[in-house]
C-alpha positions in Angstrom: 25.9 -12.7 -57.9 26.0 -13.1 -61.6 27.6 -15.6 -63.8 31.0 -14.2 -65.2 29.8 -13.5 -68.6 26.6 -12.3 -67.7 28.1 -9.7 -65.2 27.8 -6.2 -66.4 30.9 -4.7 -67.8 31.5 -2.0 -65.1 31.3 -4.8 -62.2 33.8 -6.9 -64.2 36.4 -3.9 -64.2 35.5 -3.1 -60.7 36.4 -6.6 -59.6 39.7 -6.3 -61.8 40.9 -3.2 -60.3 40.4 -4.6 -56.7 42.3 -7.6 -57.4 45.2 -5.7 -59.3 45.6 -3.2 -56.6 45.7 -5.4 -53.7 45.2 -8.9 -54.5 45.3 -9.9 -50.6 42.7 -7.4 -49.8 40.1 -8.6 -52.4 40.5 -12.3 -51.0 41.1 -11.6 -47.3 37.5 -10.4 -46.4 36.6 -12.8 -44.2 33.7 -12.1 -41.8 34.7 -10.5 -38.5 34.4 -13.0 -35.8 33.2 -11.1 -32.6 34.3 -12.1 -29.2 31.5 -13.7 -27.1 30.1 -11.5 -24.6 30.5 -12.2 -21.0 27.6 -13.5 -19.3 26.6 -11.1 -16.1 24.6 -14.2 -14.7 25.9 -17.3 -14.0 23.5 -20.5 -13.8 24.4 -22.7 -11.2 24.8 -26.1 -12.2 23.5 -28.8 -9.8 24.6 -31.9 -8.9 22.4 -35.2 -9.4 22.0 -35.3 -5.3 21.2 -31.7 -5.3 18.3 -32.2 -8.0 17.0 -35.2 -6.4 16.7 -33.6 -3.2 14.9 -30.6 -5.0 12.7 -32.9 -6.8 12.0 -34.9 -3.4 11.0 -31.4 -1.7 8.7 -30.2 -4.8 6.8 -34.0 -4.4 6.5 -33.1 -0.6 5.0 -29.9 -1.4 3.0 -31.1 -4.1 1.2 -33.8 -1.8 1.0 -31.3 1.1 -1.2 -28.9 -1.3 -3.1 -31.9 -2.4 -3.7 -32.7 1.3 -5.1 -29.0 1.9 -7.3 -29.2 -1.4 -8.7 -32.2 -0.1 -9.1 -30.9 3.4 -10.8 -27.5 1.6 -13.3 -29.5 -0.3 -14.2 -31.7 2.5 -14.6 -28.5 4.9 -17.0 -27.0 1.9 -19.1 -29.9 1.7 -19.6 -29.8 5.4 -20.5 -26.0 5.3 -22.6 -26.8 2.2 -24.8 -29.4 4.5 -24.9 -27.0 7.5 -26.0 -24.4 5.5 -28.8 -26.8 3.9 -29.7 -27.4 7.5 -30.0 -24.1 8.7 -32.2 -23.2 5.9 -34.5 -26.0 6.9 -34.6 -25.1 10.5 -35.1 -21.1 9.2 -37.9 -22.6 7.4 -39.6 -24.4 10.0 -39.2 -21.6 12.5 -40.9 -19.3 9.7 -43.7 -21.6 9.8 -43.9 -22.0 13.6 -44.1 -18.2 13.7 -46.7 -17.8 11.1 -49.0 -20.1 12.8 -48.1 -18.4 16.1 -49.4 -15.2 14.6 -52.3 -16.7 13.3 -53.5 -18.4 16.8 -52.6 -14.8 18.3 -54.8 -13.2 15.8 -57.6 -15.8 16.5 -57.1 -14.7 20.2 -57.1 -11.1 19.6 -60.4 -11.4 17.5 -61.9 -13.6 20.7 -61.0 -10.8 22.9 -62.6 -8.3 20.4 -66.0 -10.5 20.5 -65.8 -10.6 24.4 -65.1 -7.1 24.8 -67.7 -6.0 22.5 -70.3 -7.9 24.4 -69.0 -6.1 27.6 -70.8 -2.8 29.0 -68.7 -0.1 27.6 -67.7 1.3 31.2 -66.4 -2.3 32.1 -64.6 -3.0 28.7 -62.9 0.6 29.4 -61.8 -0.3 33.1 -60.1 -3.5 31.6 -58.6 -1.9 28.6 -57.0 1.1 30.6 -55.0 -1.5 32.4 -54.1 -3.6 29.2 -50.8 -3.3 27.3 -51.2 -0.6 24.8 -50.5 -2.4 21.6 -53.0 -5.3 22.7 -55.8 -2.4 23.7 -55.2 -0.9 20.0 -55.9 -4.2 18.5 -59.0 -5.0 20.3 -60.3 -1.5 19.6 -59.1 -1.7 16.0 -61.2 -5.1 15.6 -64.3 -3.4 17.0 -67.0 -1.5 15.4 -66.4 2.5 15.5 -69.6 3.0 17.7 -68.7 0.2 20.3 -64.9 1.6 20.4 -66.1 4.9 20.8 -68.4 4.1 23.8 -65.4 2.3 25.4 -62.9 5.2 24.7 -65.6 7.4 26.5 -64.8 5.8 29.7 -61.0 5.8 29.4 -59.0 8.4 31.2 -58.4 11.4 28.2 -54.7 10.9 28.3 -55.1 7.0 27.5 -57.9 7.6 25.1 -55.9 10.1 23.3 -52.8 7.7 23.0 -54.7 4.8 22.0 -56.5 6.7 19.1 -53.1 8.2 17.9 -52.0 4.3 18.0 -55.4 3.4 16.5 -54.4 5.7 13.2 -50.9 4.2 12.7 -52.1 0.7 12.9 -52.5 -1.5 10.0 -55.6 -4.2 10.2 -53.6 -6.7 12.2 -56.0 -9.7 11.1 -58.7 -10.3 8.3 -62.2 -10.4 9.5 
């Protein structure tokens, strides 16, 4: 605390009173030593043999995980290659379908020319026996007057159905 000559007077008097009243108490103030608390959880000690066995198990597990990771990477690479191959095949199929549609549209255009050059009564007989979708495409490719002349020879029920489909149809090909 303070040096004896610098200590305030009241502090010096208190120290003297304590020493005079009970010198044993004044110098016997030792810090209290508490008993060590009981550890509720015991940590097991392992023998060197147990430690080496555990180390071997951990190394084996690490090796197994590394092998699995390598296997997964290999599978991932294989899947990416397959995906790339499938995308290539998809692009080829799309190209083939586009070419087939172009060819189909050319054939429909050819049929439009053929039916346009036929007499309306003959064209009506053939159109009546055709698939509805094809008949609609052929009629849609014709000029209105030609399509009307042909529809006048088609049975009223079939003509109504074809007319209804014609209104729904979008242009199947460009002229």
